[in-house]
C-alpha positions, -999 to +999 in steps of 0.1 A: +000+000+000+013+034-009+019+058+020+000+091+023+021+123+020+026+148+048+004+172+029-024+147+026-024+141+064-022+178+071-052+183+048-071+156+067-064+173+100-075+207+087-108+194+074-113+175+107-106+207+127-130+229+108-156+202+098-159+221+066-142+216+032-148+252+022-132+267+054-103+242+054-096+250+017-094+287+026-069+279+054-048+257+031-051+282+002-064+256-023-096+251-042-124+231-023-125+207-052-088+200-050-091+194-012-121+171-017-101+151-043-071+149-019-094+135+009-110+110-015-075+098-026-064+095+011-095+074+019-088+052-011-052+048-001-061+038+035-091+017+025-115+034+050-140+063+050-127+091+071-157+116+068-194+113+065-205+139+041-239+155+033-247+186+014-249+205+047-224+188+071-191+170+074-184+147+103-156+123+112-163+086+111-151+063+139-120+056+118-115+093+112-117+101+149-091+073+156-067+087+129-070+122+141-063+113+177-031+096+166-020+122+140-025+154+160+004+148+185+026+132+158+022+161+134+028+185+162+062+168+168+070+171+131+060+208+130+080+214+161+111+198+145+107+220+115+101+251+136+133+244+156+152+252+124+142+287+131+168+287+159+193+293+132+174+323+118+178+359+130+142+360+143+114+335+150+091+323+123+062+299+118+027+297+134+020+300+172-013+286+183-028+296+217-060+285+233-076+309+258-109+319+274-125+349+257-117+374+284-081+362+285-078+364+247-090+400+250-063+409+274-036+393+252-050+412+222-048+445+241-015+441+260+007+417+241-003+409+205+002+443+189+039+445+200+044+408+192+032+411+156+052+443+151+084+427+163+081+393+146+067+397+111+075+361+102+053+347+129+016+340+124-005+340+155-037+318+159-057+325+191-087+303+196-111+318+222-131+292+241-139+283+277-135+246+278-105+231+295-086+211+269-054+190+265-034+216+245-009+190+233-035+167+219-054+196+203-023+209+186-018+241+206+016+255+216+002+271+248-030+278+266-044+302+292-061+292+325-066+305+360-038+294+383-060+270+402-068+251+369-033+244+356-026+208+347+004+189+361+036+189+340+030+224+326+053+254+329+035+287+333+040+325+333+015+348+349+001+378+331-027+403+333-024+409+370-048+398+398-084+390+389-116+400+407-151+387+400-177+413+410-214+413+412-231+440+392-267+452+383-283+481+365-302+508+382-333+497+363-331+462+379-325+477+414-353+502+411-379+491+437-357+464+451-333+465+481-297+460+469-280+430+486-259+439+516-244+404+522-241+375+498-270+356+514-293+384+502-288+372+466-311+343+474-340+368+472-329+382+438-330+373+401-294+363+393-280+357+358-264+323+362-233+311+343-231+277+326-195+266+323-182+247+293-183+215+313-221+219+316-219+226+353-233+259+367-208+283+382-214+288+420-207+324+431-178+327+455-173+355+481-147+361+508-143+387+536-120+387+567-114+350+565-151+341+559-157+323+526-192+318+511-202+298+480-238+303+467-256+284+440-276+315+432-313+315+421-323+328+387-344+320+357-318+331+331-286+310+325-260+321+299-227+307+289-206+337+280-194+367+299-204+393+272-240+379+271-242+381+309-230+417+309-255+426+282-283+409+302-273+428+333-273+461+314-308+453+302-320+449+337-326+412+337-308+405+370-276+405+389-244+391+372-211+380+386-184+388+360-147+397+358-141+433+368-118+439+339-147+429+315-172+454+328-151+486+334-168+505+306-203+498+319-193+508+354-177+540+342-208+550+322-232+542+350-250+514+330-240+490+358-234+494+395-211+474+418-227+453+445-211+435+475-178+450+465-161+444+499-169+407+495-149+404+462-112+403+469-087+399+441-070+365+436-040+353+415-052+355+379-043+342+345-013+321+334+000+313+300+010+276+303+029+253+280+044+217+281+075+215+303+088+183+288+097+193+252+118+219+234+101+252+232+094+267+197+113+300+192+080+318+185+066+307+219+098+318+236+095+352+221+059+354+231+067+345+267+096+370+268+072+397+257+047+388+284+074+390+310+084+424+296+048+436+299+046+423+334+077+441+344+065+474+331+030+469+346 
């Protein structure tokens, strides 16, 4: 049996990642018809169907899932070996892939990315914003972003973005005719905008003051799964939200939202960029980390 080429396998991974021949073809800069032909030839070479196709969807078969699970880390090693050649260049090159929650991605875009792209014109930066906790190695990322308490074992990490505070906020429209909560337990008598985590669990609001820690599974008829939607709902007077302070500064400054229980919301160690500690670091990632440290130093 003839062996598939590296380009064939890379094409398969790209289609699997995007579950779309059209989007994958755009990423690979080839015609969708050429990509479809490549995948058909790959399936013929391997003797198995890798995708189930309809006019509206593309989905991996069981064989496709198995091949992808094996190929992603293997191709990552190949790409890393090729990127290490950049050590002999005057500056880093290649593609740097980072997985981060949406709020963390926004911080990177504001504080780090502009200088990074200006300094390293030969590096392409892919930032995937999502909330689920993933295995960054298996998913083909160079680094990820998590809160310090969620870091996986065997990972190196560098802190960025400063301390994080989650604060409770509401609009004056919602509070009109209602007594604002004075202590966390008062939230049980309010409409709260609840947060569904990527795991499917509902976030329980956490408060702390003078050594007293309180966790509340707040009541509420509205549950959302993104911070921006929660902020918008709070501005519209639909209830009290608990969101990162950094994400809601504009609404606080304009008066569209008001702080609640502020003395029950202390800061805690915030976000970390993390990466595998057991493999050679790509030059582009080293440059990105060095810039984060530089930004941290200058505040």
